[in-house]
C-alpha positions in Angstrom: 29.5 -29.2 -14.5 26.8 -27.9 -12.3 24.5 -25.4 -14.0 24.8 -21.8 -12.7 21.8 -20.7 -10.7 20.3 -17.3 -11.8 17.9 -15.5 -9.5 15.0 -13.1 -9.7 13.8 -10.8 -6.9 10.4 -9.2 -6.2 10.1 -5.9 -4.2 6.9 -4.3 -2.9 7.1 -0.9 -1.2 4.2 1.0 0.4 4.0 4.3 2.3 1.2 6.3 3.9 1.6 9.5 5.9 -0.1 12.5 7.4 1.1 15.6 5.7 -0.3 18.8 4.1 2.4 18.8 1.5 5.8 17.2 1.5 7.0 17.6 5.0 10.6 18.0 6.1 11.0 14.3 6.7 10.1 13.5 3.1 12.9 14.3 0.7 10.7 14.7 -2.4 7.2 14.3 -3.6 7.0 11.2 -5.8 6.5 11.8 -9.5 5.6 9.1 -12.0 8.5 7.9 -14.2 10.9 10.5 -12.7 14.0 8.4 -13.0 15.6 8.9 -16.4 18.0 6.6 -18.2 21.7 7.4 -17.8 25.0 5.7 -18.5 24.2 3.1 -15.8 21.2 1.6 -17.5 18.9 1.7 -20.5 15.1 2.1 -20.6 13.6 -0.8 -22.5 9.9 0.2 -22.1 8.4 3.3 -20.5 4.9 3.4 -19.0 2.7 6.3 -19.9 0.5 7.4 -17.0 -3.1 8.5 -17.7 -3.9 12.2 -17.5 -5.9 13.3 -14.5 -8.1 16.3 -14.0 -6.8 18.5 -11.2 -8.7 19.6 -8.1 -9.2 23.4 -8.3 -7.4 25.6 -5.9 -10.0 28.1 -4.6 -7.4 30.8 -4.1 -6.7 30.9 -7.8 -10.2 32.0 -8.5 -10.3 35.0 -6.3 -10.5 38.2 -8.5 -8.5 41.4 -7.8 -11.7 43.1 -6.7 -12.2 40.4 -4.0 -15.1 38.6 -5.8 -15.0 34.9 -6.7 -14.9 33.5 -10.2 -17.7 31.0 -9.8 -17.9 30.1 -13.5 -14.2 29.4 -13.8 -14.1 27.4 -10.6 -17.2 25.4 -11.5 -15.8 24.5 -14.9 -12.6 23.0 -13.5 -14.4 21.4 -10.5 -17.0 19.7 -12.8 -14.1 18.3 -14.9 -12.4 17.0 -11.8 -15.6 15.5 -10.4 -16.4 13.7 -13.7 -12.9 12.2 -13.7 -13.2 11.1 -10.1 -16.6 9.6 -10.6 -15.4 7.6 -13.6 -12.7 6.1 -11.5 -15.1 5.3 -8.7 -17.3 3.5 -11.2 -14.5 1.1 -12.4 -15.7 -2.5 -12.1 -13.6 -4.5 -9.6 -14.2 -8.1 -8.5 -14.3 -7.3 -4.8 -15.0 -10.8 -3.7 -11.8 -12.2 -5.2 -9.7 -9.3 -3.9 -11.2 -9.7 -0.4 -10.5 -13.4 -0.4 -6.9 -12.6 -1.3 -6.7 -10.1 1.6 -8.1 -12.5 4.1 -5.7 -15.3 3.2 -2.6 -13.2 2.8 -2.9 -10.9 5.9 -2.6 -13.8 8.4 0.3 -15.3 6.5 2.1 -12.0 6.3 1.9 -11.6 10.1 4.3 -14.5 10.4 6.6 -14.0 13.3 5.7 -10.3 13.7 3.9 -10.9 17.1 4.6 -8.0 19.4 6.1 -5.8 16.7 4.7 -3.0 14.6 3.2 -4.5 11.4 2.3 -2.7 8.2 1.1 -4.5 5.1 -0.3 -3.2 1.8 -2.5 -5.9 0.2 -2.9 -3.7 -2.9 0.8 -3.4 -3.4 1.5 -7.1 -3.0 -1.4 -7.9 -5.2 0.1 -5.8 -8.0 3.5 -7.3 -7.6 2.1 -10.9 -7.8 0.1 -10.0 -10.8 3.2 -8.8 -12.6 5.0 -12.0 -11.4 2.2 -14.0 -13.0 2.8 -12.3 -16.3 6.5 -13.3 -16.1 5.9 -16.9 -15.4 4.2 -19.9 -17.0 3.1 -23.5 -16.2 2.7 -24.4 -12.5 4.6 -21.3 -11.5 1.9 -19.2 -12.9 -1.0 -21.4 -11.9 0.0 -21.2 -8.2 0.1 -17.4 -8.4 -3.3 -17.3 -10.1 -4.7 -19.5 -7.4 -3.5 -17.2 -4.7 -5.0 -14.2 -6.6 -8.3 -16.2 -6.9 -8.3 -16.1 -10.7 -8.3 -18.9 -13.3 -6.9 -17.0 -16.3 -4.0 -14.6 -16.8 -6.3 -12.4 -18.8 -8.6 -12.0 -15.7 -5.6 -11.1 -13.5 -4.5 -8.6 -16.0 -7.9 -6.9 -16.2 -8.3 -7.0 -12.4 -4.9 -5.5 -11.8 -5.5 -2.7 -14.3 -8.9 -1.9 -12.8 -7.3 -1.8 -9.3 -4.6 0.5 -10.5 -6.9 2.9 -12.3 -9.4 2.9 -9.3 -6.7 3.7 -6.8 -4.2 5.9 -8.6 -4.7 9.6 -7.9 -2.5 12.6 -8.3 -5.2 15.3 -8.6 -3.8 17.8 -6.0 -6.4 16.8 -3.4 -5.2 13.3 -2.7 -1.9 11.6 -3.5 -2.2 7.9 -4.2 0.6 7.1 -6.5 1.2 3.5 -7.7 4.3 2.7 -9.7 5.9 -0.5 -11.0 9.2 -1.3 -12.7 11.1 -4.3 -14.1 14.9 -4.4 -13.8 16.8 -6.8 -16.2 20.4 -7.9 -16.5 21.9 -6.5 -19.7 23.4 -9.9 -20.4 20.1 -11.7 -20.9 17.7 -11.9 -23.8 14.3 -10.8 -22.8 10.8 -11.2 -24.4 9.8 -7.8 -25.7 6.1 -8.6 -25.9 5.9 -9.3 -22.2 7.7 -6.0 -21.4 5.2 -4.2 -23.6 2.3 -5.8 -21.8 3.7 -4.8 -18.4 4.1 -1.2 -19.6 0.6 -1.1 -21.1 -1.5 -2.9 -18.5 0.5 -2.5 -15.3 2.1 0.9 -16.1 5.5 -0.7 -15.5 8.7 0.7 -17.0 11.5 -1.7 -17.8 15.2 -1.1 -17.5 18.4 -3.0 -18.4 21.8 -2.7 -16.7 24.8 -4.5 -15.2 23.5 -6.5 -12.2 25.7 -6.2 -9.1 27.2 -2.8 -10.2 27.0 0.1 -7.8 25.4 2.3 -10.5 22.6 -0.1 -11.2 22.0 -0.6 -7.4 21.8 3.1 -6.9 19.4 3.4 -9.9 17.0 1.0 -8.2 17.3 2.7 -4.8 16.7 6.1 -6.4 13.7 4.9 -8.2 12.2 3.5 -5.0 12.9 6.7 -3.1 11.4 8.8 -5.8 8.2 6.8 -5.8 7.8 6.7 -2.0 8.8 10.3 -1.2 12.0 9.2 0.5 10.0 7.8 3.4 11.5 4.3 3.0 15.1 5.4 2.4 16.5 3.2 5.1 14.9 0.1 3.7 15.8 1.0 0.1 19.4 1.6 0.9 19.8 -2.0 1.9 18.5 -3.4 -1.5 21.1 -4.5 -4.0 21.4 -6.7 -7.0 23.9 -9.6 -7.0 25.7 -10.6 -10.2 23.5 -13.7 -10.3 20.3 -11.6 -10.5 18.7 -11.6 -13.9 15.5 -9.8 -13.1 13.8 -7.8 -10.4 10.1 -6.6 -10.2 9.4 -3.6 -8.0 6.0 -2.1 -7.1 5.3 0.9 -4.9 2.4 2.8 -3.5 2.6 6.3 -1.9 -0.5 7.6 -0.2 -1.2 11.0 1.4 -4.5 12.5 2.5 -6.0 14.9 5.0 -8.6 14.1 7.6 -12.0 15.4 6.7 -12.0 17.0 10.1 -8.5 17.7 11.3 -7.4 17.3 14.9 -6.7 20.5 16.8 -3.0 20.8 17.6 -3.9 22.8 20.7 -5.6 19.7 22.1 -2.7 17.4 21.5 -1.1 16.3 24.8 1.2 13.8 26.3 -0.2 10.6 27.8 0.8 7.0 28.4 0.6 4.2 25.9 0.6 0.8 27.5 2.7 -1.2 25.2 3.5 -4.9 25.8 7.2 -3.9 26.1 6.5 -1.3 28.7 4.7 2.1 29.2 5.5 4.8 26.6 4.9 8.5 26.9 3.8 9.9 23.6 1.6 12.6 22.0 -2.2 11.8 21.9 -4.6 13.6 19.6 -8.1 14.3 20.9 -11.4 15.1 19.3 -15.0 15.0 20.4 -18.0 15.0 18.2 -20.9 13.0 16.9 -20.0 9.9 14.9 -20.6 6.2 14.5 -19.2 3.7 17.0 -18.9 0.0 15.8 -18.4 -3.1 17.9 -17.9 -6.8 17.5 -17.4 -9.9 19.7 -13.7 -8.9 20.3 -13.3 -5.3 19.4 -14.6 -1.7 19.3 -13.9 0.6 16.4 -14.3 4.0 14.9 -14.0 5.2 11.3 -12.1 8.5 10.5 -13.0 9.8 7.0 -10.3 11.3 4.7 -10.9 14.3 2.5 -11.8 13.3 -1.1 -10.6 9.8 -0.3 -11.4 6.8 1.8 -11.1 6.3 5.5 -8.9 5.0 8.4 -10.5 2.4 10.6 -9.2 2.1 14.1 -9.9 -1.1 16.0 -9.2 -1.6 19.7 -9.1 -5.3 20.7 -10.9 -6.3 23.9 -8.7 -6.9 27.0 -7.0 -10.2 26.6 -7.2 -10.2 22.8 -4.0 -9.4 20.9 -4.0 -7.3 17.7 -2.4 -10.2 15.9 -5.3 -12.5 17.0 -7.8 -9.8 15.9 -6.4 -9.8 12.4 -7.0 -13.5 12.1 -10.6 -13.2 13.5 -13.3 -13.6 10.9 -15.6 -11.0 12.3 -12.9 -8.4 12.6 -11.8 -9.0 9.0 -15.4 -8.7 7.9 -15.5 -5.3 9.4 -12.1 -4.3 7.9 -13.3 -5.4 4.4 -16.8 -4.2 4.7 -18.4 -1.0 3.4 -20.3 1.4 5.6 -23.0 -1.1 6.7 -22.3 -2.9 10.0 -25.1 -4.3 12.2 -23.5 -3.5 15.6 -23.2 0.3 15.3 -24.5 3.3 17.0 -24.5 7.1 16.3 -23.5 9.0 19.4 -20.9 11.4 20.8 -17.4 9.8 20.5 -14.6 11.2 22.6 -11.6 10.0 20.7 -8.0 9.8 21.9 -5.4 8.3 19.5 -1.6 8.5 19.6 0.3 10.2 16.8 2.2 7.3 15.3 4.9 6.5 12.7 5.2 2.7 12.2 6.9 0.6 9.6 7.8 -3.0 8.9 10.1 -4.8 6.5 8.8 -8.2 5.6 10.5 -11.1 3.8 7.7 -12.7 1.9 9.4 -16.0 0.9 7.9 -18.1 3.7 4.5 -16.4 3.6 4.1 -16.9 -0.2 5.2 -20.5 0.1 2.7 -21.1 2.9 0.1 -19.7 0.6 0.9 -22.2 -2.1 3.3 -20.2 -4.3 6.3 -22.6 -4.2 7.6 -23.4 -7.7 9.0 -19.9 -8.4 11.4 -20.4 -5.5 12.7 -23.7 -6.9 15.4 -23.5 -9.6 14.4 -26.8 -11.0 10.6 -26.0 -11.2 10.4 -22.2 -11.8 9.3 -21.1 -15.3 10.2 -17.6 -16.3 10.1 -18.2 -20.0 7.5 -15.5 -20.8 10.0 -12.8 -20.0 13.5 -14.3 -20.3 14.8 -16.3 -23.2 16.7 -19.4 -22.1 15.2 -19.1 -18.6 16.4 -22.5 -17.3 17.7 -22.2 -13.8 16.1 -18.8 -13.1 14.2 -18.8 -9.8 12.8 -16.2 -7.3 15.5 -15.8 -4.6 13.7 -13.3 -2.4 10.4 -11.3 -2.2 10.4 -8.3 0.1 7.8 -5.9 1.3 8.4 -2.7 3.1 5.7 -0.3 4.3 5.3 2.7 6.5 2.3 4.6 7.8 2.3 7.8 9.8 -0.6 10.0 11.1 -0.7 13.5 12.8 -3.3 16.2 13.3 -3.6 16.9 9.6 -3.9 13.5 8.1 -2.3 10.3 6.9 0.8 9.6 4.9 1.7 6.0 3.8 4.1 4.2 1.5 5.0 0.7 0.6 7.1 -1.2 -1.8 7.3 -4.9 -2.8 10.5 -6.1 -4.3 10.5 -9.7 -5.3 14.1 -10.2 -5.3 -10.7 1.3 26.3 -13.8 0.0 24.6 -15.0 -3.5 24.0 -17.6 -5.7 22.5 -20.4 -4.6 24.7 -23.0 -2.3 23.3 -22.0 1.3 24.1 -24.0 3.8 26.2 -26.9 5.6 24.6 -25.3 9.0 24.1 -21.5 9.1 24.6 -18.4 6.9 24.6 -14.8 7.5 25.4 -12.7 5.6 22.8 -9.0 5.7 23.9 -6.4 3.9 21.9 -3.8 3.7 24.7 -2.8 0.1 24.1 -1.9 -2.0 21.0 -4.5 -1.6 18.3 -5.3 -2.4 14.6 -5.7 0.1 11.8 -6.7 0.0 8.1 -6.6 2.7 5.4 -9.3 2.0 2.9 -9.9 3.4 -0.5 -13.3 5.0 -1.5 -14.5 1.6 -2.6 -13.7 0.2 0.8 -10.8 -2.0 -0.2 -7.9 -1.9 2.2 -4.8 -0.1 0.9 -2.9 -0.7 4.2 -3.5 -2.9 7.2 -1.4 -2.6 10.3 -0.8 -3.0 14.0 0.5 -0.3 16.3 2.3 -2.0 19.2 4.5 1.0 19.8 3.5 4.4 18.4 7.1 5.6 17.7 
């Protein structure tokens, strides 16, 4: 009799958006570990998130007589700043992470030419790190190779450092990372591995009946809670089959304000020249001193985010597609670099950028296999013994990544999940440049340490 084939899935979800608080299109602000066990499933291991000092609300320190409580404000602010500085000083192997981003971004583009594209390298890195913990033998070795590490202990340390450096829920910035493991209640699992995932990856583990409506809804609810409901359409299409024995899910939800917000009074309609045809949309405008960057095939500006990182906007030269730019070594050097760039000039930048809300839903199976991760997809070769007892025949049936990024006058909002179930290269004028993003362009949202949280292409703004 032919052996029954059991499957595992991997899901990665990311979201970034421009909102002051939770806007009307977001159903709820994400909260860590919000989903609670019910009749549909059992919690096997629950992650405990670290406490974080809160950014002080200035209005709370105004006294009744109209004076300001400097001492009280300073005490809270100093505690917040010390916490923030400690997270900024976390040691991360940037070279290995950058190598992963370079290799994976081109592979993730796949057949997305001409479409909007959103990819969260951090989100997928965390999902693959968890997958490495759940595998062994060549299955694990292939994942470690893609992550540019030789030992599982190094992946574990790197993933934890990345999580702690990028997680933020201090009231000034929202950068919420969450992970979970979903197991079939009919399998025997390895408790030690679940404890490791909870301790080092802040991943909660659940057990329930695979294929049941209640367990499917539990997964969908968890994803929606962690991403503020911004990926509800994608999450609603995710479901376990009775053959599924395990699913890994990782999410990132990001929200930050511009350091200098765009004036809504200056927003006006204009034409975006998309490959599929001209589109009329709202453009935001600003004018001020700033740094303009250029390369052989692109021009770029960098918009800082309050108490956070930045958004880089790259406009390809005429005749260069955004997809080609993301596979160009110099352009990737700029995306992955810090503040130093040889070809740069401080001048007046007249910026025009469309408000946009872009998303993509990627099947990572082919991309991961092209990157050398093959054994986990083969039922005869996959090794999931570190997490499942009697794991013969268990393999990864699908790996999915959904992400969404939106910007408006106030800032950026972005989310992602992974479920593994006119300017050019010429030097600008001396004093002033018009930088108009009225055709397909590339963007990246970077953390304060310069590593990209999101990389994307806007082919159509809405």
